[in-house]
C-alpha positions in Angstrom: 56.6 32.2 -43.1 57.7 29.2 -41.0 58.8 31.5 -38.2 55.2 32.5 -37.7 54.6 28.8 -36.6 57.8 28.5 -34.6 59.8 26.7 -37.3 63.2 27.6 -38.6 63.8 28.2 -42.3 65.2 24.8 -43.0 62.3 23.0 -41.5 59.9 25.1 -43.5 61.8 24.2 -46.7 61.6 20.5 -45.8 57.9 20.6 -45.1 57.3 22.6 -48.3 59.3 20.1 -50.4 57.4 17.2 -48.9 54.1 18.9 -49.5 54.7 19.7 -53.2 56.3 16.3 -54.0 54.0 14.0 -55.9 55.6 11.0 -54.2 57.1 10.3 -50.8 60.8 11.4 -50.4 63.5 9.8 -48.3 65.9 11.9 -46.3 68.7 11.5 -48.9 66.4 12.9 -51.6 65.5 15.9 -49.4 69.2 16.5 -48.7 70.0 16.5 -52.5 67.0 18.7 -53.4 67.6 21.3 -50.8 71.4 21.2 -50.3 71.2 21.0 -46.6 73.1 18.8 -44.1 71.8 15.3 -43.5 71.6 16.1 -39.7 69.1 18.9 -40.5 66.8 16.5 -42.3 66.8 13.8 -39.6 64.1 15.1 -37.3 
């Protein structure tokens, strides 16, 4: 679905994770939750 808005899949997953999280997440928490490279989370 993110591709419809010009986002790649990983960015879509990051935004979704942040949206559903009840509290703010730091980059390391996103990396652990999604299993993506730290460089992909630093935007």
